[in-house]
FITI-100529 format. One record per residue (C-alpha): x, y, z negated; residue number from 0. Coordinates in steps of 0.05 Angstrom, whole numbers, plus 32768, in hexadecimal, padded with zeros to 4 digits. Example, Ala and Ser with C-alpha at 12.3 -4.5 7.8 and 13.67 -1.06 7.14 Angstrom:
<nodes>
<node x="80F6" y="7FA6" z="7F64" seq="0"/>
<node x="8111" y="7FEB" z="7F71" seq="1"/>
</nodes>
This chain:
<nodes>
<node x="83A8" y="7FBA" z="8205" seq="0"/>
<node x="837A" y="7F91" z="823B" seq="1"/>
<node x="83A2" y="7F77" z="8271" seq="2"/>
<node x="837B" y="7F7D" z="82AC" seq="3"/>
<node x="8379" y="7F83" z="82F7" seq="4"/>
<node x="8376" y="7FC1" z="832B" seq="5"/>
<node x="832A" y="7FA7" z="833F" seq="6"/>
<node x="8325" y="7FA1" z="82E8" seq="7"/>
<node x="8345" y="7FE7" z="82D4" seq="8"/>
<node x="8313" y="8013" z="830D" seq="9"/>
<node x="82E0" y="7FEE" z="82EF" seq="10"/>
<node x="82F0" y="8002" z="82AB" seq="11"/>
<node x="82FC" y="804E" z="82C0" seq="12"/>
<node x="82BA" y="8057" z="82DB" seq="13"/>
<node x="829E" y="802F" z="8298" seq="14"/>
<node x="82B8" y="8056" z="8274" seq="15"/>
<node x="82A3" y="8098" z="829C" seq="16"/>
<node x="8257" y="807D" z="829C" seq="17"/>
<node x="825B" y="8074" z="825B" seq="18"/>
<node x="8278" y="80C3" z="8243" seq="19"/>
<node x="8256" y="80DD" z="8281" seq="20"/>
<node x="8204" y="80EA" z="8298" seq="21"/>
<node x="821A" y="8103" z="82C8" seq="22"/>
<node x="8242" y="80CC" z="82E9" seq="23"/>
<node x="821C" y="80A3" z="8322" seq="24"/>
<node x="8243" y="8066" z="8344" seq="25"/>
<node x="821D" y="8054" z="8382" seq="26"/>
<node x="8231" y="8031" z="83CE" seq="27"/>
<node x="8222" y="7FF4" z="83F6" seq="28"/>
<node x="821A" y="7FB7" z="83C5" seq="29"/>
<node x="8236" y="7FD8" z="8382" seq="30"/>
<node x="8205" y="7FD0" z="8354" seq="31"/>
<node x="81E3" y="7F84" z="8355" seq="32"/>
<node x="8220" y="7F6B" z="837C" seq="33"/>
<node x="8253" y="7F8F" z="8359" seq="34"/>
<node x="8275" y="7FAC" z="839B" seq="35"/>
<node x="829C" y="7F7D" z="83C9" seq="36"/>
<node x="82D9" y="7F6D" z="83A5" seq="37"/>
<node x="82A8" y="7F76" z="8364" seq="38"/>
<node x="82C8" y="7FB6" z="8350" seq="39"/>
<node x="8284" y="7FCB" z="8329" seq="40"/>
<node x="8274" y="7F82" z="831A" seq="41"/>
<node x="823B" y="7F94" z="82D6" seq="42"/>
<node x="823D" y="7FD6" z="82D6" seq="43"/>
<node x="81F0" y="7FD8" z="82F8" seq="44"/>
<node x="81E0" y="7FB2" z="82C0" seq="45"/>
<node x="81FE" y="7FD9" z="8286" seq="46"/>
<node x="81ED" y="801F" z="82A8" seq="47"/>
<node x="8199" y="800D" z="82D7" seq="48"/>
<node x="8196" y="800E" z="8315" seq="49"/>
<node x="818F" y="8066" z="8317" seq="50"/>
<node x="81DB" y="8067" z="8304" seq="51"/>
<node x="81EF" y="802C" z="8329" seq="52"/>
<node x="81C7" y="801F" z="8363" seq="53"/>
<node x="81D9" y="8009" z="83AA" seq="54"/>
<node x="81D0" y="8026" z="83F0" seq="55"/>
<node x="81C0" y="801E" z="843B" seq="56"/>
<node x="8202" y="8010" z="845A" seq="57"/>
<node x="8202" y="804F" z="847B" seq="58"/>
<node x="8241" y="8082" z="845C" seq="59"/>
<node x="822C" y="80C3" z="8481" seq="60"/>
<node x="81F1" y="80B6" z="8446" seq="61"/>
<node x="8216" y="809D" z="8411" seq="62"/>
<node x="8248" y="80E0" z="8413" seq="63"/>
<node x="8212" y="810A" z="8422" seq="64"/>
<node x="81E4" y="80F1" z="83ED" seq="65"/>
<node x="8221" y="80F9" z="83BA" seq="66"/>
<node x="8233" y="8141" z="83D4" seq="67"/>
<node x="81EC" y="815F" z="83C4" seq="68"/>
<node x="81F6" y="8141" z="8385" seq="69"/>
<node x="8238" y="815A" z="8374" seq="70"/>
<node x="821A" y="81A3" z="8385" seq="71"/>
<node x="81E4" y="8193" z="8357" seq="72"/>
<node x="8212" y="8186" z="8319" seq="73"/>
<node x="8222" y="813A" z="8322" seq="74"/>
<node x="825A" y="810E" z="8325" seq="75"/>
<node x="824D" y="80E3" z="8354" seq="76"/>
<node x="8280" y="80A1" z="8363" seq="77"/>
<node x="826C" y="8082" z="83A8" seq="78"/>
<node x="8291" y="8042" z="83C5" seq="79"/>
<node x="829A" y="803E" z="8412" seq="80"/>
<node x="829F" y="7FFE" z="840F" seq="81"/>
<node x="82EB" y="7FFA" z="8442" seq="82"/>
<node x="830D" y="803F" z="844D" seq="83"/>
<node x="8303" y="8023" z="8492" seq="84"/>
<node x="82BB" y="8038" z="849F" seq="85"/>
<node x="82C8" y="807C" z="8477" seq="86"/>
<node x="82BC" y="8096" z="84C1" seq="87"/>
<node x="8275" y="80A3" z="84C8" seq="88"/>
<node x="8273" y="80C5" z="8486" seq="89"/>
<node x="82AC" y="80F4" z="849F" seq="90"/>
<node x="827B" y="8134" z="84A8" seq="91"/>
<node x="826F" y="812B" z="8465" seq="92"/>
<node x="82A9" y="812E" z="844B" seq="93"/>
<node x="82CE" y="815F" z="847B" seq="94"/>
<node x="8296" y="8192" z="8484" seq="95"/>
<node x="826C" y="8193" z="8441" seq="96"/>
<node x="8290" y="8175" z="8402" seq="97"/>
<node x="82D2" y="8191" z="8417" seq="98"/>
<node x="82B7" y="81CE" z="8427" seq="99"/>
<node x="8286" y="81DF" z="83E9" seq="100"/>
<node x="82A7" y="8206" z="83C5" seq="101"/>
<node x="82C9" y="8230" z="83F2" seq="102"/>
<node x="8288" y="8244" z="8419" seq="103"/>
<node x="8260" y="8246" z="83DB" seq="104"/>
<node x="8299" y="8279" z="83C0" seq="105"/>
<node x="82A1" y="8252" z="838F" seq="106"/>
<node x="8252" y="824D" z="8377" seq="107"/>
<node x="8241" y="81FE" z="8388" seq="108"/>
<node x="8288" y="81C9" z="8376" seq="109"/>
<node x="8286" y="818E" z="8397" seq="110"/>
<node x="829D" y="815B" z="8356" seq="111"/>
<node x="829D" y="8117" z="837B" seq="112"/>
<node x="82D4" y="80DC" z="838B" seq="113"/>
<node x="82C8" y="80BC" z="83B9" seq="114"/>
<node x="82E0" y="8066" z="83B8" seq="115"/>
<node x="8303" y="8046" z="83F4" seq="116"/>
<node x="8326" y="8002" z="83EC" seq="117"/>
<node x="8355" y="8011" z="841F" seq="118"/>
<node x="839B" y="7FE5" z="8444" seq="119"/>
<node x="83AC" y="7F9F" z="8468" seq="120"/>
<node x="83CE" y="7F65" z="8443" seq="121"/>
<node x="838F" y="7F3D" z="8444" seq="122"/>
<node x="8381" y="7F2B" z="8485" seq="123"/>
<node x="834E" y="7F61" z="8497" seq="124"/>
<node x="8358" y="7F71" z="84D5" seq="125"/>
<node x="834F" y="7FB2" z="8501" seq="126"/>
<node x="830B" y="7FCD" z="84D2" seq="127"/>
<node x="8320" y="7FAE" z="8499" seq="128"/>
<node x="836A" y="7FCB" z="848D" seq="129"/>
<node x="8377" y="800E" z="8494" seq="130"/>
<node x="8392" y="803B" z="8471" seq="131"/>
<node x="8375" y="8087" z="847F" seq="132"/>
<node x="8394" y="80B5" z="844C" seq="133"/>
<node x="83B2" y="80E2" z="8478" seq="134"/>
<node x="8375" y="80FB" z="8493" seq="135"/>
<node x="8360" y="8115" z="845B" seq="136"/>
<node x="8399" y="8139" z="8444" seq="137"/>
<node x="8396" y="815E" z="847A" seq="138"/>
<node x="834A" y="817C" z="846D" seq="139"/>
<node x="8356" y="81B5" z="8436" seq="140"/>
<node x="8325" y="81AF" z="83FD" seq="141"/>
<node x="8324" y="8163" z="83EB" seq="142"/>
<node x="8361" y="813B" z="83C8" seq="143"/>
<node x="8380" y="80FE" z="83D4" seq="144"/>
<node x="839C" y="80C4" z="83A7" seq="145"/>
<node x="83A9" y="8085" z="83AC" seq="146"/>
<node x="83C2" y="805A" z="8372" seq="147"/>
<node x="83EF" y="8021" z="8369" seq="148"/>
<node x="83E8" y="7FF9" z="832D" seq="149"/>
<node x="83A4" y="7FF0" z="8300" seq="150"/>
<node x="83C5" y="8022" z="82CD" seq="151"/>
<node x="83C3" y="8058" z="82FC" seq="152"/>
<node x="8389" y="8042" z="8322" seq="153"/>
<node x="835B" y="8048" z="82DE" seq="154"/>
<node x="8379" y="808F" z="82C5" seq="155"/>
<node x="8385" y="80A7" z="830B" seq="156"/>
<node x="832A" y="809A" z="8317" seq="157"/>
<node x="8318" y="80B4" z="82D9" seq="158"/>
<node x="8341" y="80F8" z="82E0" seq="159"/>
<node x="832A" y="80FB" z="832D" seq="160"/>
<node x="82E3" y="80F8" z="830A" seq="161"/>
<node x="82E6" y="8125" z="82DC" seq="162"/>
<node x="8308" y="814F" z="8315" seq="163"/>
<node x="82D6" y="8187" z="8337" seq="164"/>
<node x="82F4" y="817B" z="8378" seq="165"/>
<node x="82DE" y="8146" z="83A4" seq="166"/>
<node x="8313" y="8109" z="83A2" seq="167"/>
<node x="8316" y="80DD" z="83D9" seq="168"/>
<node x="8333" y="80A0" z="83AF" seq="169"/>
<node x="835C" y="8062" z="83CA" seq="170"/>
<node x="835C" y="8021" z="83B2" seq="171"/>
<node x="8394" y="7FF3" z="83D8" seq="172"/>
<node x="836D" y="7FB2" z="83E4" seq="173"/>
<node x="83B2" y="7F8D" z="83DF" seq="174"/>
<node x="83BC" y="7F99" z="8392" seq="175"/>
<node x="837A" y="7F97" z="8378" seq="176"/>
<node x="838B" y="7F4F" z="835D" seq="177"/>
<node x="83D5" y="7F55" z="8351" seq="178"/>
<node x="8416" y="7F7D" z="8362" seq="179"/>
<node x="8432" y="7F6E" z="83B2" seq="180"/>
<node x="8477" y="7F71" z="83CB" seq="181"/>
<node x="8477" y="7F5C" z="8416" seq="182"/>
<node x="8486" y="7F1C" z="8414" seq="183"/>
<node x="8443" y="7F05" z="8425" seq="184"/>
<node x="8460" y="7EBA" z="8426" seq="185"/>
<node x="8465" y="7EB6" z="83D9" seq="186"/>
<node x="8438" y="7EA8" z="83A6" seq="187"/>
<node x="8410" y="7EDE" z="8388" seq="188"/>
<node x="8425" y="7F0A" z="8342" seq="189"/>
<node x="83E2" y="7F1C" z="8316" seq="190"/>
<node x="83DE" y="7F58" z="82F1" seq="191"/>
<node x="83E9" y="7F38" z="82B9" seq="192"/>
<node x="842D" y="7F29" z="82BD" seq="193"/>
<node x="8446" y="7F6A" z="82CE" seq="194"/>
<node x="8443" y="7FA5" z="829B" seq="195"/>
<node x="841D" y="7FDA" z="82C4" seq="196"/>
<node x="83E6" y="7FA1" z="82BC" seq="197"/>
<node x="83E3" y="7FBE" z="8279" seq="198"/>
<node x="83A1" y="7FE8" z="8270" seq="199"/>
<node x="837F" y="8009" z="822F" seq="200"/>
<node x="833B" y="7FFC" z="8235" seq="201"/>
<node x="8323" y="803C" z="8220" seq="202"/>
<node x="832A" y="8091" z="8234" seq="203"/>
<node x="8368" y="80A9" z="8253" seq="204"/>
<node x="8382" y="80D0" z="82A2" seq="205"/>
<node x="83C0" y="80CE" z="82C9" seq="206"/>
<node x="83BF" y="8118" z="82E2" seq="207"/>
<node x="83B7" y="8125" z="832F" seq="208"/>
<node x="83EB" y="813D" z="8350" seq="209"/>
<node x="841F" y="8127" z="8327" seq="210"/>
<node x="8445" y="80DF" z="8346" seq="211"/>
<node x="846C" y="80B0" z="831E" seq="212"/>
<node x="84BE" y="809E" z="8327" seq="213"/>
<node x="84A5" y="805E" z="832E" seq="214"/>
<node x="84FC" y="803A" z="832E" seq="215"/>
<node x="8531" y="806A" z="831D" seq="216"/>
<node x="856F" y="8075" z="8347" seq="217"/>
<node x="85A9" y="8094" z="835F" seq="218"/>
<node x="85B1" y="8089" z="83AD" seq="219"/>
<node x="8574" y="808F" z="83D6" seq="220"/>
<node x="8527" y="80A2" z="83C5" seq="221"/>
<node x="84EF" y="8078" z="83F0" seq="222"/>
<node x="84BE" y="80A3" z="83EF" seq="223"/>
<node x="8475" y="8076" z="83E2" seq="224"/>
<node x="8432" y="805D" z="83C0" seq="225"/>
<node x="83FE" y="8035" z="83C1" seq="226"/>
<node x="840E" y="7FF2" z="83D6" seq="227"/>
<node x="8454" y="8002" z="83F2" seq="228"/>
<node x="846C" y="8012" z="83B4" seq="229"/>
<node x="8479" y="7FC7" z="83A4" seq="230"/>
<node x="848D" y="7FC5" z="83E0" seq="231"/>
<node x="84CC" y="7FED" z="83E0" seq="232"/>
<node x="84DA" y="7FCE" z="8391" seq="233"/>
<node x="84E5" y="7F8E" z="83BD" seq="234"/>
<node x="8511" y="7FA4" z="83F3" seq="235"/>
<node x="853C" y="7FD2" z="83B9" seq="236"/>
<node x="8545" y="7F90" z="83A0" seq="237"/>
<node x="855E" y="7F6D" z="83DD" seq="238"/>
<node x="8589" y="7FA0" z="83E9" seq="239"/>
<node x="85A9" y="7FBB" z="83AF" seq="240"/>
<node x="85A7" y="8002" z="83B6" seq="241"/>
<node x="85A3" y="8026" z="8376" seq="242"/>
<node x="8558" y="804D" z="83A0" seq="243"/>
<node x="852E" y="8076" z="8377" seq="244"/>
<node x="84EB" y="8066" z="838D" seq="245"/>
<node x="849F" y="809B" z="837E" seq="246"/>
<node x="8468" y="8085" z="8381" seq="247"/>
<node x="8436" y="80C3" z="8398" seq="248"/>
<node x="83FA" y="80AB" z="8373" seq="249"/>
<node x="83D4" y="80F7" z="8381" seq="250"/>
<node x="83EA" y="80EC" z="83D1" seq="251"/>
<node x="83CA" y="8140" z="83D3" seq="252"/>
<node x="83D7" y="816A" z="83B4" seq="253"/>
<node x="8415" y="8145" z="83A2" seq="254"/>
<node x="8449" y="815C" z="8370" seq="255"/>
<node x="847E" y="816E" z="839E" seq="256"/>
<node x="84AA" y="8186" z="8362" seq="257"/>
<node x="84B9" y="8136" z="8349" seq="258"/>
<node x="84C1" y="8127" z="839C" seq="259"/>
<node x="8503" y="8164" z="83A2" seq="260"/>
<node x="851D" y="8152" z="835F" seq="261"/>
<node x="852B" y="8109" z="8381" seq="262"/>
<node x="8546" y="8119" z="83C1" seq="263"/>
<node x="8573" y="8155" z="839E" seq="264"/>
<node x="859E" y="811D" z="8374" seq="265"/>
<node x="85A1" y="80E4" z="83A8" seq="266"/>
<node x="859A" y="810B" z="83EC" seq="267"/>
<node x="8580" y="80D7" z="8413" seq="268"/>
<node x="853C" y="80C9" z="841C" seq="269"/>
<node x="850B" y="8093" z="843C" seq="270"/>
<node x="84BF" y="809C" z="8448" seq="271"/>
<node x="8490" y="805E" z="8441" seq="272"/>
<node x="844B" y="804D" z="8455" seq="273"/>
<node x="841A" y="801B" z="8467" seq="274"/>
<node x="83FA" y="8045" z="84A0" seq="275"/>
<node x="8407" y="804F" z="84E6" seq="276"/>
<node x="8446" y="8083" z="84F7" seq="277"/>
<node x="8431" y="80B5" z="851F" seq="278"/>
<node x="840D" y="80EB" z="84F8" seq="279"/>
<node x="8406" y="80CE" z="84C0" seq="280"/>
<node x="8417" y="80DA" z="8474" seq="281"/>
<node x="8462" y="80D8" z="8473" seq="282"/>
<node x="846B" y="8101" z="84B1" seq="283"/>
<node x="8458" y="8140" z="8478" seq="284"/>
<node x="8488" y="8118" z="8445" seq="285"/>
<node x="84C4" y="8123" z="8477" seq="286"/>
<node x="84B3" y="816C" z="848D" seq="287"/>
<node x="84AB" y="8174" z="8438" seq="288"/>
<node x="84F4" y="8158" z="8426" seq="289"/>
<node x="850D" y="817B" z="8465" seq="290"/>
<node x="84F5" y="81BF" z="8457" seq="291"/>
<node x="8505" y="81B5" z="840F" seq="292"/>
<node x="8542" y="8189" z="8406" seq="293"/>
<node x="8567" y="81A8" z="844E" seq="294"/>
<node x="85B1" y="81A7" z="8432" seq="295"/>
<node x="85A5" y="8172" z="8401" seq="296"/>
<node x="85A9" y="813B" z="8432" seq="297"/>
<node x="85D9" y="811B" z="844D" seq="298"/>
<node x="85B3" y="80ED" z="847F" seq="299"/>
<node x="8575" y="80EB" z="84A7" seq="300"/>
<node x="853E" y="80E1" z="8488" seq="301"/>
<node x="851A" y="8093" z="8492" seq="302"/>
<node x="84DB" y="8080" z="8494" seq="303"/>
<node x="84BA" y="803D" z="8495" seq="304"/>
<node x="846C" y="8034" z="84B3" seq="305"/>
<node x="8438" y="8008" z="84C9" seq="306"/>
<node x="8439" y="8011" z="8515" seq="307"/>
<node x="840E" y="803A" z="854B" seq="308"/>
<node x="83D3" y="7FFF" z="855D" seq="309"/>
<node x="839D" y="7FE6" z="853D" seq="310"/>
<node x="83B7" y="7FBA" z="84FE" seq="311"/>
<node x="83AE" y="7F75" z="8516" seq="312"/>
<node x="8392" y="7F39" z="8501" seq="313"/>
<node x="83BE" y="7F00" z="8513" seq="314"/>
<node x="8409" y="7F2A" z="850D" seq="315"/>
<node x="83F5" y="7F51" z="84CE" seq="316"/>
<node x="8430" y="7F43" z="84B3" seq="317"/>
<node x="8450" y="7F63" z="84F6" seq="318"/>
<node x="8425" y="7FA6" z="84E5" seq="319"/>
<node x="843D" y="7F9F" z="84A2" seq="320"/>
<node x="8479" y="7FC3" z="8482" seq="321"/>
<node x="8495" y="7F92" z="8464" seq="322"/>
<node x="84D0" y="7F95" z="8439" seq="323"/>
<node x="8502" y="7F7F" z="8470" seq="324"/>
<node x="84ED" y="7FBF" z="848E" seq="325"/>
<node x="84F8" y="7FE8" z="8458" seq="326"/>
<node x="853D" y="7FC7" z="8441" seq="327"/>
<node x="855F" y="7FE0" z="8493" seq="328"/>
<node x="8544" y="8024" z="8485" seq="329"/>
<node x="8561" y="802A" z="8441" seq="330"/>
<node x="859B" y="800F" z="8461" seq="331"/>
<node x="85AE" y="803E" z="849F" seq="332"/>
<node x="859B" y="8074" z="8471" seq="333"/>
<node x="85CF" y="805F" z="843E" seq="334"/>
<node x="860A" y="8053" z="8477" seq="335"/>
<node x="85EF" y="809C" z="84A2" seq="336"/>
</nodes>
């Protein structure tokens, strides 16, 4: 089995699907000759030609609008929005067209598009290159929202997304592109080549959508999270010594509710963790679901650890980023309640 970074795993997924299905096309700003700003599509245009892997103008509404039309006519486009922060000009195409097409046409048309978006902070990108907008997509009926935390899941989930007939928002935590990140920015980075989840099959495989993973089994408290925060939670658990079960959602919406409920009913305590802003973040929905389905099992109030309700700062990035100290404090509070 090969060892891959998340960048290489995503590229491998697109390579596999471009080869397997002639209807798959990849496009976006700089994804062709340049290979993408993070090099996720490097070499694909040389291999498959500029008709299937091509560059577009800096026009996110046009990128997604073209993808919707392609999907309606039977193609499986994989457009890239260079940073998730720049999806806003395409919001009308995503919400009013891609998400509604199957419903509006009474099933006559589908929109099998997978929109890739690098997201999240931790790279000193400032306010317009660090946002985590996943909650905005989960409010829209008709689209799926996915966020992997490691190379193995990234490849399997991307292939499953491309094969799915629904439009998928595929969010990629760019702080994890080259290695797992536990929130300790002052420490040296660990490459995926030294992590077991960096082992990725070179060929075709899928990770089912709507399937959460028990990243770490535990008995005292359940931590529900996704993306970069999976490894921050792991670090906080190690530092506190609390036997927490860490759930990696992977598919944010629709989600694997049964895995969450079974875990919380077992541990009887819960911490919800994400990098996005607190107010109306997806953590609020997770708390509501846990409260609805696990109320009589809970022995303490549910804790929530998130980013702050501010633009993502540049100079104070690590004050915004929900690091292991903040997560550890929440774990202790929920255990003491």
